[in-house]
Each structure stands twice: as structure tokens, then as C-alpha cells.
mmCIF file of the N, C-alpha and C atoms, coordinates in Angstrom:
data_MODEL
# 
_entry.id   MODEL 
# 
loop_
_atom_site.group_PDB 
_atom_site.id 
_atom_site.type_symbol 
_atom_site.label_atom_id 
_atom_site.label_alt_id 
_atom_site.label_comp_id 
_atom_site.label_asym_id 
_atom_site.label_entity_id 
_atom_site.label_seq_id 
_atom_site.pdbx_PDB_ins_code 
_atom_site.Cartn_x 
_atom_site.Cartn_y 
_atom_site.Cartn_z 
_atom_site.occupancy 
_atom_site.B_iso_or_equiv 
_atom_site.pdbx_formal_charge 
_atom_site.auth_seq_id 
_atom_site.auth_comp_id 
_atom_site.auth_asym_id 
_atom_site.auth_atom_id 
_atom_site.pdbx_PDB_model_num 
ATOM 1   N N  . MET A 1 1  ? 298.227 24.700  79.383 1.00 0.00 ? 1  MET A N  1 
ATOM 2   C CA . MET A 1 1  ? 298.718 23.223  78.740 1.00 0.00 ? 1  MET A CA 1 
ATOM 3   C C  . MET A 1 1  ? 300.213 22.725  79.395 1.00 0.00 ? 1  MET A C  1 
ATOM 4   N N  . SER A 1 2  ? 300.377 21.421  79.110 1.00 0.00 ? 2  SER A N  1 
ATOM 5   C CA . SER A 1 2  ? 301.629 20.702  79.739 1.00 0.00 ? 2  SER A CA 1 
ATOM 6   C C  . SER A 1 2  ? 302.627 20.832  78.607 1.00 0.00 ? 2  SER A C  1 
ATOM 7   N N  . ALA A 1 3  ? 303.933 21.598  79.088 1.00 0.00 ? 3  ALA A N  1 
ATOM 8   C CA . ALA A 1 3  ? 305.230 21.437  78.424 1.00 0.00 ? 3  ALA A CA 1 
ATOM 9   C C  . ALA A 1 3  ? 305.569 20.112  79.106 1.00 0.00 ? 3  ALA A C  1 
ATOM 10  N N  . GLU A 1 4  ? 305.657 19.334  78.095 1.00 0.00 ? 4  GLU A N  1 
ATOM 11  C CA . GLU A 1 4  ? 306.420 18.202  77.783 1.00 0.00 ? 4  GLU A CA 1 
ATOM 12  C C  . GLU A 1 4  ? 308.069 18.356  77.768 1.00 0.00 ? 4  GLU A C  1 
ATOM 13  N N  . GLN A 1 5  ? 308.502 17.527  78.366 1.00 0.00 ? 5  GLN A N  1 
ATOM 14  C CA . GLN A 1 5  ? 310.481 17.458  79.019 1.00 0.00 ? 5  GLN A CA 1 
ATOM 15  C C  . GLN A 1 5  ? 310.623 16.737  77.483 1.00 0.00 ? 5  GLN A C  1 
ATOM 16  N N  . PRO A 1 6  ? 311.669 17.388  76.628 1.00 0.00 ? 6  PRO A N  1 
ATOM 17  C CA . PRO A 1 6  ? 312.091 16.332  75.390 1.00 0.00 ? 6  PRO A CA 1 
ATOM 18  C C  . PRO A 1 6  ? 312.806 15.042  76.520 1.00 0.00 ? 6  PRO A C  1 
ATOM 19  N N  . ARG A 1 7  ? 312.661 14.488  75.533 1.00 0.00 ? 7  ARG A N  1 
ATOM 20  C CA . ARG A 1 7  ? 313.372 13.026  75.972 1.00 0.00 ? 7  ARG A CA 1 
ATOM 21  C C  . ARG A 1 7  ? 314.655 12.998  75.061 1.00 0.00 ? 7  ARG A C  1 
ATOM 22  N N  . PRO A 1 8  ? 315.533 12.272  76.093 1.00 0.00 ? 8  PRO A N  1 
ATOM 23  C CA . PRO A 1 8  ? 317.267 12.011  75.411 1.00 0.00 ? 8  PRO A CA 1 
ATOM 24  C C  . PRO A 1 8  ? 316.951 11.319  74.022 1.00 0.00 ? 8  PRO A C  1 
ATOM 25  N N  . PRO A 1 9  ? 317.925 11.650  72.537 1.00 0.00 ? 9  PRO A N  1 
ATOM 26  C CA . PRO A 1 9  ? 318.061 10.637  71.958 1.00 0.00 ? 9  PRO A CA 1 
ATOM 27  C C  . PRO A 1 9  ? 318.210 8.851   71.938 1.00 0.00 ? 9  PRO A C  1 
ATOM 28  N N  . THR A 1 10 ? 317.337 7.746   71.582 1.00 0.00 ? 10 THR A N  1 
ATOM 29  C CA . THR A 1 10 ? 317.727 6.592   71.950 1.00 0.00 ? 10 THR A CA 1 
ATOM 30  C C  . THR A 1 10 ? 318.969 6.287   71.039 1.00 0.00 ? 10 THR A C  1 
ATOM 31  N N  . ASP A 1 11 ? 319.773 5.308   71.886 1.00 0.00 ? 11 ASP A N  1 
ATOM 32  C CA . ASP A 1 11 ? 320.930 4.870   71.092 1.00 0.00 ? 11 ASP A CA 1 
ATOM 33  C C  . ASP A 1 11 ? 320.525 3.372   70.911 1.00 0.00 ? 11 ASP A C  1 
ATOM 34  N N  . TYR A 1 12 ? 320.186 2.688   69.743 1.00 0.00 ? 12 TYR A N  1 
ATOM 35  C CA . TYR A 1 12 ? 319.898 1.571   69.531 1.00 0.00 ? 12 TYR A CA 1 
ATOM 36  C C  . TYR A 1 12 ? 320.887 1.095   69.173 1.00 0.00 ? 12 TYR A C  1 
ATOM 37  N N  . ARG A 1 13 ? 321.861 1.141   68.866 1.00 0.00 ? 13 ARG A N  1 
ATOM 38  C CA . ARG A 1 13 ? 323.252 0.315   68.673 1.00 0.00 ? 13 ARG A CA 1 
ATOM 39  C C  . ARG A 1 13 ? 323.524 -0.199  70.334 1.00 0.00 ? 13 ARG A C  1 
ATOM 40  N N  . ARG A 1 14 ? 323.451 1.142   71.496 1.00 0.00 ? 14 ARG A N  1 
ATOM 41  C CA . ARG A 1 14 ? 324.103 0.433   72.165 1.00 0.00 ? 14 ARG A CA 1 
ATOM 42  C C  . ARG A 1 14 ? 323.140 -0.246  73.064 1.00 0.00 ? 14 ARG A C  1 
ATOM 43  N N  . GLU A 1 15 ? 321.939 -0.424  72.762 1.00 0.00 ? 15 GLU A N  1 
ATOM 44  C CA . GLU A 1 15 ? 321.056 -1.199  73.420 1.00 0.00 ? 15 GLU A CA 1 
ATOM 45  C C  . GLU A 1 15 ? 321.329 -2.756  72.744 1.00 0.00 ? 15 GLU A C  1 
ATOM 46  N N  . ARG A 1 16 ? 321.406 -3.111  71.352 1.00 0.00 ? 16 ARG A N  1 
ATOM 47  C CA . ARG A 1 16 ? 321.455 -3.760  71.230 1.00 0.00 ? 16 ARG A CA 1 
ATOM 48  C C  . ARG A 1 16 ? 322.933 -4.689  71.440 1.00 0.00 ? 16 ARG A C  1 
ATOM 49  N N  . ARG A 1 17 ? 323.625 -3.971  71.555 1.00 0.00 ? 17 ARG A N  1 
ATOM 50  C CA . ARG A 1 17 ? 325.368 -4.405  71.850 1.00 0.00 ? 17 ARG A CA 1 
ATOM 51  C C  . ARG A 1 17 ? 324.958 -4.964  73.247 1.00 0.00 ? 17 ARG A C  1 
ATOM 52  N N  . ARG A 1 18 ? 324.080 -4.538  74.005 1.00 0.00 ? 18 ARG A N  1 
ATOM 53  C CA . ARG A 1 18 ? 323.944 -4.496  75.909 1.00 0.00 ? 18 ARG A CA 1 
ATOM 54  C C  . ARG A 1 18 ? 322.955 -5.587  75.561 1.00 0.00 ? 18 ARG A C  1 
ATOM 55  N N  . THR A 1 19 ? 322.152 -5.665  74.703 1.00 0.00 ? 19 THR A N  1 
ATOM 56  C CA . THR A 1 19 ? 321.450 -7.058  74.663 1.00 0.00 ? 19 THR A CA 1 
ATOM 57  C C  . THR A 1 19 ? 321.804 -8.373  74.434 1.00 0.00 ? 19 THR A C  1 
ATOM 58  N N  . GLU A 1 20 ? 322.889 -8.208  73.019 1.00 0.00 ? 20 GLU A N  1 
ATOM 59  C CA . GLU A 1 20 ? 324.210 -9.051  72.570 1.00 0.00 ? 20 GLU A CA 1 
ATOM 60  C C  . GLU A 1 20 ? 324.600 -9.887  73.593 1.00 0.00 ? 20 GLU A C  1 
ATOM 61  N N  . ARG A 1 21 ? 325.445 -8.740  74.384 1.00 0.00 ? 21 ARG A N  1 
ATOM 62  C CA . ARG A 1 21 ? 326.146 -9.463  75.598 1.00 0.00 ? 21 ARG A CA 1 
ATOM 63  C C  . ARG A 1 21 ? 325.633 -10.603 76.366 1.00 0.00 ? 21 ARG A C  1 
ATOM 64  N N  . GLN A 1 22 ? 324.385 -9.642  77.014 1.00 0.00 ? 22 GLN A N  1 
ATOM 65  C CA . GLN A 1 22 ? 323.191 -10.489 77.648 1.00 0.00 ? 22 GLN A CA 1 
ATOM 66  C C  . GLN A 1 22 ? 322.918 -12.217 77.398 1.00 0.00 ? 22 GLN A C  1 
ATOM 67  N N  . LEU A 1 23 ? 322.794 -11.693 76.189 1.00 0.00 ? 23 LEU A N  1 
ATOM 68  C CA . LEU A 1 23 ? 322.205 -13.365 75.568 1.00 0.00 ? 23 LEU A CA 1 
ATOM 69  C C  . LEU A 1 23 ? 323.581 -14.142 75.562 1.00 0.00 ? 23 LEU A C  1 
ATOM 70  N N  . LEU A 1 24 ? 324.531 -13.613 75.147 1.00 0.00 ? 24 LEU A N  1 
ATOM 71  C CA . LEU A 1 24 ? 325.730 -14.286 75.138 1.00 0.00 ? 24 LEU A CA 1 
ATOM 72  C C  . LEU A 1 24 ? 326.099 -15.226 76.438 1.00 0.00 ? 24 LEU A C  1 
ATOM 73  N N  . LEU A 1 25 ? 326.126 -14.204 77.633 1.00 0.00 ? 25 LEU A N  1 
ATOM 74  C CA . LEU A 1 25 ? 326.425 -14.634 78.745 1.00 0.00 ? 25 LEU A CA 1 
ATOM 75  C C  . LEU A 1 25 ? 324.861 -15.698 79.059 1.00 0.00 ? 25 LEU A C  1 
ATOM 76  N N  . LEU A 1 26 ? 324.377 -15.500 78.588 1.00 0.00 ? 26 LEU A N  1 
ATOM 77  C CA . LEU A 1 26 ? 323.144 -16.537 79.035 1.00 0.00 ? 26 LEU A CA 1 
ATOM 78  C C  . LEU A 1 26 ? 323.619 -17.726 78.415 1.00 0.00 ? 26 LEU A C  1 
ATOM 79  N N  . VAL A 1 27 ? 323.799 -17.707 77.370 1.00 0.00 ? 27 VAL A N  1 
ATOM 80  C CA . VAL A 1 27 ? 324.162 -18.831 76.591 1.00 0.00 ? 27 VAL A CA 1 
ATOM 81  C C  . VAL A 1 27 ? 325.282 -19.325 76.836 1.00 0.00 ? 27 VAL A C  1 
ATOM 82  N N  . LEU A 1 28 ? 326.417 -19.312 77.276 1.00 0.00 ? 28 LEU A N  1 
ATOM 83  C CA . LEU A 1 28 ? 326.963 -19.530 77.712 1.00 0.00 ? 28 LEU A CA 1 
ATOM 84  C C  . LEU A 1 28 ? 327.154 -19.850 78.999 1.00 0.00 ? 28 LEU A C  1 
ATOM 85  N N  . GLY A 1 29 ? 326.452 -19.497 80.107 1.00 0.00 ? 29 GLY A N  1 
ATOM 86  C CA . GLY A 1 29 ? 326.006 -19.758 81.364 1.00 0.00 ? 29 GLY A CA 1 
ATOM 87  C C  . GLY A 1 29 ? 325.290 -21.066 81.733 1.00 0.00 ? 29 GLY A C  1 
ATOM 88  N N  . THR A 1 30 ? 323.819 -21.217 80.200 1.00 0.00 ? 30 THR A N  1 
ATOM 89  C CA . THR A 1 30 ? 323.335 -22.198 80.005 1.00 0.00 ? 30 THR A CA 1 
ATOM 90  C C  . THR A 1 30 ? 324.276 -23.693 79.882 1.00 0.00 ? 30 THR A C  1 
ATOM 91  N N  . LEU A 1 31 ? 325.214 -23.425 78.763 1.00 0.00 ? 31 LEU A N  1 
ATOM 92  C CA . LEU A 1 31 ? 325.719 -23.916 78.519 1.00 0.00 ? 31 LEU A CA 1 
ATOM 93  C C  . LEU A 1 31 ? 326.554 -24.873 79.987 1.00 0.00 ? 31 LEU A C  1 
ATOM 94  N N  . LEU A 1 32 ? 327.434 -23.984 80.348 1.00 0.00 ? 32 LEU A N  1 
ATOM 95  C CA . LEU A 1 32 ? 328.899 -24.403 81.254 1.00 0.00 ? 32 LEU A CA 1 
ATOM 96  C C  . LEU A 1 32 ? 327.972 -25.078 82.564 1.00 0.00 ? 32 LEU A C  1 
ATOM 97  N N  . ILE A 1 33 ? 327.047 -23.963 83.122 1.00 0.00 ? 33 ILE A N  1 
ATOM 98  C CA . ILE A 1 33 ? 326.685 -24.348 84.552 1.00 0.00 ? 33 ILE A CA 1 
ATOM 99  C C  . ILE A 1 33 ? 325.379 -25.067 84.359 1.00 0.00 ? 33 ILE A C  1 
ATOM 100 N N  . PHE A 1 34 ? 324.393 -25.023 83.513 1.00 0.00 ? 34 PHE A N  1 
ATOM 101 C CA . PHE A 1 34 ? 323.324 -26.229 83.510 1.00 0.00 ? 34 PHE A CA 1 
ATOM 102 C C  . PHE A 1 34 ? 323.514 -27.134 82.863 1.00 0.00 ? 34 PHE A C  1 
ATOM 103 N N  . GLY A 1 35 ? 324.574 -27.661 81.941 1.00 0.00 ? 35 GLY A N  1 
ATOM 104 C CA . GLY A 1 35 ? 324.865 -28.487 81.178 1.00 0.00 ? 35 GLY A CA 1 
ATOM 105 C C  . GLY A 1 35 ? 326.047 -29.300 82.141 1.00 0.00 ? 35 GLY A C  1 
ATOM 106 N N  . GLY A 1 36 ? 327.141 -28.574 82.718 1.00 0.00 ? 36 GLY A N  1 
ATOM 107 C CA . GLY A 1 36 ? 327.373 -29.249 83.972 1.00 0.00 ? 36 GLY A CA 1 
ATOM 108 C C  . GLY A 1 36 ? 326.963 -29.665 84.566 1.00 0.00 ? 36 GLY A C  1 
ATOM 109 N N  . PHE A 1 37 ? 325.780 -29.079 85.259 1.00 0.00 ? 37 PHE A N  1 
ATOM 110 C CA . PHE A 1 37 ? 325.172 -29.671 86.465 1.00 0.00 ? 37 PHE A CA 1 
ATOM 111 C C  . PHE A 1 37 ? 324.487 -31.169 86.171 1.00 0.00 ? 37 PHE A C  1 
ATOM 112 N N  . LEU A 1 38 ? 323.597 -31.192 84.921 1.00 0.00 ? 38 LEU A N  1 
ATOM 113 C CA . LEU A 1 38 ? 323.228 -32.059 84.328 1.00 0.00 ? 38 LEU A CA 1 
ATOM 114 C C  . LEU A 1 38 ? 324.270 -33.243 84.229 1.00 0.00 ? 38 LEU A C  1 
ATOM 115 N N  . ILE A 1 39 ? 325.109 -32.875 83.727 1.00 0.00 ? 39 ILE A N  1 
ATOM 116 C CA . ILE A 1 39 ? 326.107 -33.929 83.702 1.00 0.00 ? 39 ILE A CA 1 
ATOM 117 C C  . ILE A 1 39 ? 326.784 -34.690 84.926 1.00 0.00 ? 39 ILE A C  1 
ATOM 118 N N  . TYR A 1 40 ? 326.794 -33.754 85.683 1.00 0.00 ? 40 TYR A N  1 
ATOM 119 C CA . TYR A 1 40 ? 326.814 -34.296 87.268 1.00 0.00 ? 40 TYR A CA 1 
ATOM 120 C C  . TYR A 1 40 ? 325.892 -35.189 87.835 1.00 0.00 ? 40 TYR A C  1 
ATOM 121 N N  . LEU A 1 41 ? 324.332 -34.614 87.758 1.00 0.00 ? 41 LEU A N  1 
ATOM 122 C CA . LEU A 1 41 ? 323.170 -35.195 87.946 1.00 0.00 ? 41 LEU A CA 1 
ATOM 123 C C  . LEU A 1 41 ? 323.231 -36.963 87.589 1.00 0.00 ? 41 LEU A C  1 
ATOM 124 N N  . ILE A 1 42 ? 323.501 -36.692 86.088 1.00 0.00 ? 42 ILE A N  1 
ATOM 125 C CA . ILE A 1 42 ? 323.323 -37.930 86.008 1.00 0.00 ? 42 ILE A CA 1 
ATOM 126 C C  . ILE A 1 42 ? 324.562 -39.205 85.780 1.00 0.00 ? 42 ILE A C  1 
ATOM 127 N N  . TYR A 1 43 ? 325.553 -38.598 85.483 1.00 0.00 ? 43 TYR A N  1 
ATOM 128 C CA . TYR A 1 43 ? 326.693 -39.156 85.706 1.00 0.00 ? 43 TYR A CA 1 
ATOM 129 C C  . TYR A 1 43 ? 327.558 -39.347 86.880 1.00 0.00 ? 43 TYR A C  1 
ATOM 130 N N  . GLY A 1 44 ? 327.847 -38.209 87.347 1.00 0.00 ? 44 GLY A N  1 
ATOM 131 C CA . GLY A 1 44 ? 328.750 -38.127 88.850 1.00 0.00 ? 44 GLY A CA 1 
ATOM 132 C C  . GLY A 1 44 ? 329.646 -37.063 88.325 1.00 0.00 ? 44 GLY A C  1 
ATOM 133 N N  . GLY A 1 45 ? 330.530 -37.344 89.464 1.00 0.00 ? 45 GLY A N  1 
ATOM 134 C CA . GLY A 1 45 ? 331.773 -35.653 89.328 1.00 0.00 ? 45 GLY A CA 1 
ATOM 135 C C  . GLY A 1 45 ? 332.329 -36.195 88.287 1.00 0.00 ? 45 GLY A C  1 
ATOM 136 N N  . THR A 1 46 ? 333.146 -37.481 88.155 1.00 0.00 ? 46 THR A N  1 
ATOM 137 C CA . THR A 1 46 ? 334.152 -37.702 87.137 1.00 0.00 ? 46 THR A CA 1 
ATOM 138 C C  . THR A 1 46 ? 333.342 -37.391 86.008 1.00 0.00 ? 46 THR A C  1 
ATOM 139 N N  . ALA A 1 47 ? 332.294 -37.560 85.661 1.00 0.00 ? 47 ALA A N  1 
ATOM 140 C CA . ALA A 1 47 ? 332.052 -37.385 84.331 1.00 0.00 ? 47 ALA A CA 1 
ATOM 141 C C  . ALA A 1 47 ? 331.831 -35.637 84.027 1.00 0.00 ? 47 ALA A C  1 
ATOM 142 N N  . LEU A 1 48 ? 331.611 -35.183 85.036 1.00 0.00 ? 48 LEU A N  1 
ATOM 143 C CA . LEU A 1 48 ? 331.371 -33.532 85.241 1.00 0.00 ? 48 LEU A CA 1 
ATOM 144 C C  . LEU A 1 48 ? 332.972 -33.334 84.864 1.00 0.00 ? 48 LEU A C  1 
ATOM 145 N N  . ILE A 1 49 ? 333.602 -33.601 85.116 1.00 0.00 ? 49 ILE A N  1 
ATOM 146 C CA . ILE A 1 49 ? 335.242 -33.243 84.780 1.00 0.00 ? 49 ILE A CA 1 
ATOM 147 C C  . ILE A 1 49 ? 335.283 -33.311 83.338 1.00 0.00 ? 49 ILE A C  1 
ATOM 148 N N  . THR A 1 50 ? 335.031 -34.721 83.073 1.00 0.00 ? 50 THR A N  1 
ATOM 149 C CA . THR A 1 50 ? 335.364 -34.613 81.549 1.00 0.00 ? 50 THR A CA 1 
ATOM 150 C C  . THR A 1 50 ? 334.632 -34.008 80.654 1.00 0.00 ? 50 THR A C  1 
ATOM 151 N N  . GLY A 1 51 ? 333.295 -33.726 81.078 1.00 0.00 ? 51 GLY A N  1 
ATOM 152 C CA . GLY A 1 51 ? 332.186 -33.197 79.998 1.00 0.00 ? 51 GLY A CA 1 
ATOM 153 C C  . GLY A 1 51 ? 332.583 -31.667 80.218 1.00 0.00 ? 51 GLY A C  1 
ATOM 154 N N  . LEU A 1 52 ? 333.567 -31.367 81.131 1.00 0.00 ? 52 LEU A N  1 
ATOM 155 C CA . LEU A 1 52 ? 334.050 -29.823 81.111 1.00 0.00 ? 52 LEU A CA 1 
ATOM 156 C C  . LEU A 1 52 ? 335.098 -29.708 80.075 1.00 0.00 ? 52 LEU A C  1 
ATOM 157 N N  . LEU A 1 53 ? 335.882 -30.643 80.287 1.00 0.00 ? 53 LEU A N  1 
ATOM 158 C CA . LEU A 1 53 ? 336.761 -30.664 79.141 1.00 0.00 ? 53 LEU A CA 1 
ATOM 159 C C  . LEU A 1 53 ? 336.016 -30.132 77.725 1.00 0.00 ? 53 LEU A C  1 
ATOM 160 N N  . CYS A 1 54 ? 335.054 -30.579 77.288 1.00 0.00 ? 54 CYS A N  1 
ATOM 161 C CA . CYS A 1 54 ? 334.254 -30.321 75.725 1.00 0.00 ? 54 CYS A CA 1 
ATOM 162 C C  . CYS A 1 54 ? 333.387 -29.403 75.948 1.00 0.00 ? 54 CYS A C  1 
ATOM 163 N N  . LEU A 1 55 ? 333.257 -28.984 77.240 1.00 0.00 ? 55 LEU A N  1 
ATOM 164 C CA . LEU A 1 55 ? 331.946 -27.944 77.472 1.00 0.00 ? 55 LEU A CA 1 
ATOM 165 C C  . LEU A 1 55 ? 332.741 -26.456 77.341 1.00 0.00 ? 55 LEU A C  1 
ATOM 166 N N  . VAL A 1 56 ? 334.068 -26.675 77.980 1.00 0.00 ? 56 VAL A N  1 
ATOM 167 C CA . VAL A 1 56 ? 334.903 -25.650 77.738 1.00 0.00 ? 56 VAL A CA 1 
ATOM 168 C C  . VAL A 1 56 ? 335.230 -25.053 76.348 1.00 0.00 ? 56 VAL A C  1 
ATOM 169 N N  . PRO A 1 57 ? 335.468 -25.838 75.962 1.00 0.00 ? 57 PRO A N  1 
ATOM 170 C CA . PRO A 1 57 ? 336.453 -25.158 74.528 1.00 0.00 ? 57 PRO A CA 1 
ATOM 171 C C  . PRO A 1 57 ? 334.830 -25.336 73.462 1.00 0.00 ? 57 PRO A C  1 
ATOM 172 N N  . GLY A 1 58 ? 333.738 -25.885 73.760 1.00 0.00 ? 58 GLY A N  1 
ATOM 173 C CA . GLY A 1 58 ? 332.878 -25.593 72.902 1.00 0.00 ? 58 GLY A CA 1 
ATOM 174 C C  . GLY A 1 58 ? 332.186 -23.819 73.164 1.00 0.00 ? 58 GLY A C  1 
ATOM 175 N N  . ALA A 1 59 ? 332.077 -23.785 74.728 1.00 0.00 ? 59 ALA A N  1 
ATOM 176 C CA . ALA A 1 59 ? 332.002 -22.184 75.031 1.00 0.00 ? 59 ALA A CA 1 
ATOM 177 C C  . ALA A 1 59 ? 332.916 -21.353 74.136 1.00 0.00 ? 59 ALA A C  1 
ATOM 178 N N  . GLY A 1 60 ? 334.490 -21.229 74.091 1.00 0.00 ? 60 GLY A N  1 
ATOM 179 C CA . GLY A 1 60 ? 335.205 -20.686 73.562 1.00 0.00 ? 60 GLY A CA 1 
ATOM 180 C C  . GLY A 1 60 ? 334.872 -21.166 72.095 1.00 0.00 ? 60 GLY A C  1 
ATOM 181 N N  . VAL A 1 61 ? 335.075 -21.368 71.162 1.00 0.00 ? 61 VAL A N  1 
ATOM 182 C CA . VAL A 1 61 ? 333.944 -21.634 70.193 1.00 0.00 ? 61 VAL A CA 1 
ATOM 183 C C  . VAL A 1 61 ? 332.830 -20.278 69.622 1.00 0.00 ? 61 VAL A C  1 
ATOM 184 N N  . ILE A 1 62 ? 332.072 -20.704 70.889 1.00 0.00 ? 62 ILE A N  1 
ATOM 185 C CA . ILE A 1 62 ? 330.937 -19.370 70.937 1.00 0.00 ? 62 ILE A CA 1 
ATOM 186 C C  . ILE A 1 62 ? 331.721 -17.973 70.933 1.00 0.00 ? 62 ILE A C  1 
ATOM 187 N N  . LEU A 1 63 ? 332.433 -18.054 71.911 1.00 0.00 ? 63 LEU A N  1 
ATOM 188 C CA . LEU A 1 63 ? 333.147 -16.526 72.089 1.00 0.00 ? 63 LEU A CA 1 
ATOM 189 C C  . LEU A 1 63 ? 333.877 -16.518 71.229 1.00 0.00 ? 63 LEU A C  1 
ATOM 190 N N  . PHE A 1 64 ? 334.764 -16.795 70.128 1.00 0.00 ? 64 PHE A N  1 
ATOM 191 C CA . PHE A 1 64 ? 335.274 -16.581 69.485 1.00 0.00 ? 64 PHE A CA 1 
ATOM 192 C C  . PHE A 1 64 ? 334.463 -16.251 68.037 1.00 0.00 ? 64 PHE A C  1 
ATOM 193 N N  . LEU A 1 65 ? 333.752 -16.752 67.804 1.00 0.00 ? 65 LEU A N  1 
ATOM 194 C CA . LEU A 1 65 ? 332.669 -16.710 66.597 1.00 0.00 ? 65 LEU A CA 1 
ATOM 195 C C  . LEU A 1 65 ? 331.711 -15.305 67.239 1.00 0.00 ? 65 LEU A C  1 
ATOM 196 N N  . TRP A 1 66 ? 331.237 -15.050 68.627 1.00 0.00 ? 66 TRP A N  1 
ATOM 197 C CA . TRP A 1 66 ? 330.484 -13.760 68.652 1.00 0.00 ? 66 TRP A CA 1 
ATOM 198 C C  . TRP A 1 66 ? 331.660 -12.875 68.692 1.00 0.00 ? 66 TRP A C  1 
ATOM 199 N N  . GLY A 1 67 ? 333.284 -13.077 69.073 1.00 0.00 ? 67 GLY A N  1 
ATOM 200 C CA . GLY A 1 67 ? 334.266 -11.546 68.768 1.00 0.00 ? 67 GLY A CA 1 
ATOM 201 C C  . GLY A 1 67 ? 334.308 -11.754 67.259 1.00 0.00 ? 67 GLY A C  1 
ATOM 202 N N  . LEU A 1 68 ? 334.538 -12.743 66.381 1.00 0.00 ? 68 LEU A N  1 
ATOM 203 C CA . LEU A 1 68 ? 334.763 -12.493 65.245 1.00 0.00 ? 68 LEU A CA 1 
ATOM 204 C C  . LEU A 1 68 ? 333.493 -11.449 64.414 1.00 0.00 ? 68 LEU A C  1 
ATOM 205 N N  . LEU A 1 69 ? 332.665 -12.033 65.009 1.00 0.00 ? 69 LEU A N  1 
ATOM 206 C CA . LEU A 1 69 ? 331.258 -10.604 63.792 1.00 0.00 ? 69 LEU A CA 1 
ATOM 207 C C  . LEU A 1 69 ? 331.000 -9.550  64.772 1.00 0.00 ? 69 LEU A C  1 
ATOM 208 N N  . SER A 1 70 ? 331.872 -9.329  65.803 1.00 0.00 ? 70 SER A N  1 
ATOM 209 C CA . SER A 1 70 ? 331.746 -8.398  66.301 1.00 0.00 ? 70 SER A CA 1 
ATOM 210 C C  . SER A 1 70 ? 333.156 -7.517  65.294 1.00 0.00 ? 70 SER A C  1 
ATOM 211 N N  . LEU A 1 71 ? 333.952 -7.926  65.516 1.00 0.00 ? 71 LEU A N  1 
ATOM 212 C CA . LEU A 1 71 ? 334.756 -7.515  64.579 1.00 0.00 ? 71 LEU A CA 1 
ATOM 213 C C  . LEU A 1 71 ? 334.793 -7.021  63.178 1.00 0.00 ? 71 LEU A C  1 
ATOM 214 N N  . ILE A 1 72 ? 334.275 -7.987  62.574 1.00 0.00 ? 72 ILE A N  1 
ATOM 215 C CA . ILE A 1 72 ? 333.847 -7.650  60.981 1.00 0.00 ? 72 ILE A CA 1 
ATOM 216 C C  . ILE A 1 72 ? 332.366 -6.395  61.063 1.00 0.00 ? 72 ILE A C  1 
ATOM 217 N N  . GLU A 1 73 ? 331.394 -6.378  62.335 1.00 0.00 ? 73 GLU A N  1 
ATOM 218 C CA . GLU A 1 73 ? 330.819 -5.323  61.865 1.00 0.00 ? 73 GLU A CA 1 
ATOM 219 C C  . GLU A 1 73 ? 331.155 -4.037  62.456 1.00 0.00 ? 73 GLU A C  1 
ATOM 220 N N  . ARG A 1 74 ? 332.594 -4.014  62.855 1.00 0.00 ? 74 ARG A N  1 
ATOM 221 C CA . ARG A 1 74 ? 332.516 -2.790  63.338 1.00 0.00 ? 74 ARG A CA 1 
ATOM 222 C C  . ARG A 1 74 ? 334.176 -2.018  62.411 1.00 0.00 ? 74 ARG A C  1 
ATOM 223 N N  . TRP A 1 75 ? 334.337 -3.240  61.655 1.00 0.00 ? 75 TRP A N  1 
ATOM 224 C CA . TRP A 1 75 ? 335.321 -2.824  60.369 1.00 0.00 ? 75 TRP A CA 1 
ATOM 225 C C  . TRP A 1 75 ? 334.292 -2.481  59.412 1.00 0.00 ? 75 TRP A C  1 
ATOM 226 N N  . VAL A 1 76 ? 333.232 -2.653  59.311 1.00 0.00 ? 76 VAL A N  1 
ATOM 227 C CA . VAL A 1 76 ? 332.398 -2.498  57.812 1.00 0.00 ? 76 VAL A CA 1 
ATOM 228 C C  . VAL A 1 76 ? 331.760 -1.224  58.160 1.00 0.00 ? 76 VAL A C  1 
ATOM 229 N N  . GLY A 1 77 ? 331.853 -0.820  59.888 1.00 0.00 ? 77 GLY A N  1 
ATOM 230 C CA . GLY A 1 77 ? 330.936 0.419   60.267 1.00 0.00 ? 77 GLY A CA 1 
ATOM 231 C C  . GLY A 1 77 ? 329.770 0.423   60.548 1.00 0.00 ? 77 GLY A C  1 
ATOM 232 N N  . GLU A 1 78 ? 329.619 -0.490  61.212 1.00 0.00 ? 78 GLU A N  1 
ATOM 233 C CA . GLU A 1 78 ? 327.668 -0.285  61.588 1.00 0.00 ? 78 GLU A CA 1 
ATOM 234 C C  . GLU A 1 78 ? 327.765 0.327   63.132 1.00 0.00 ? 78 GLU A C  1 
# 
């Protein structure tokens, strides 16, 4: 008979939070880095600065909404 080692319980909530953080960073990185790079390639350096003036507040709105939803989730107790 083969004695199997008991596996530790899986914490799905921790994994979901970790995945959500990774996706948030991916979205923000794509928005700022890839979007900024495309602006730079198409319009040049001066337009990149102007574009970042719009992209950074947009990223801030995404961060604010993510934080607000995370706060509501903790408040509700999930």
C-alpha cells in the first residue's frame, strides 16, 4: 500500500487576491508602457509627455476603483 502525504488545504481566496493583483499590474503596465510606447512611435517624444498626462490619471482611476472594490469586499467580509 502506498501512503499518500496529506496535502495542505488550498486557500482559494488568497490565490484569487494574488491573481487579481497580477492582472491589475498587467493592465496598468500595458496601459502605461505599451500605450506610451505606441504614442512615442507614432507621434514622437513631445506627444508622449502629453499622452502620459492623460494615461497616468487613467491608471489612477483604475487603481482607485480597484481599491474601492477591495475595501467593500473586506467590509462585507468575503
